[in-house]
N, C-alpha and C positions, 0 to 999 in steps of 0.2 A: 137421526132426526134433525131437522132444521126448523128454525122459527124466524119469523119476521113480524115485528110489532108495528102497528100504526104509529105509536108514539115515537118509535125510532125514525120514522119518516116525517115527523113534524106535525102529526095530527093529534088532536085532543080526543083520543079514542082508545079504549082498552082492548080492542081486537088484536089477537095474535094468530097469524097463519102458521100452521105447522104441517110439515110434510116429510116423507121419507127421503126426499131429494130436495135440493135447492130449487129446482124447477117446479116441483109440486107445491112447495110453500109459496113461491112467487105467483104461481097460477091462482092459488087460493086468495092471495092478497089482492091481485088484480080484480078478481071477481067481487070481493068485498068492497074494494075502493070504488068500483064502478057503481055498485048498488048504494053504498052508504055515504060516499064522498064525491058525488058527481062534480062539485065545484072544483075540487082538487084535480080531478081528471081533466076538466076543462082547461085548467091552468097548464097542465102538462102536455096538452095535445100537440103543441108545436115542437116539443122536444124529440130528438131522434130516438127511436126505439132502443137503440144500443146504449144511449145515455141513461135512459130510464132503467134498463136492465142492470147496467153497471152500478147505478145508485142503489138499487134494491139489493143486489148481490153484496155490495160493500157493507150493508147494514145487517145482513143475514147472520144469524148466530147458530152454531152447532150445539145441539143439546146433548148432554152426557147420557 
């Protein structure tokens, strides 16, 4: 299992996306961010997708 927290990405939010794979956790985070943090998504719209993915993967934590 993997998790990615909004706080790890700089947001003042307690949401944590969890998934069996890194990709699943990232997909859940993107869905949440789009719905709950549209302003952050707007700030990131000009970033290359690979850069956004790398940033999120770098913050991803493997759960025991």
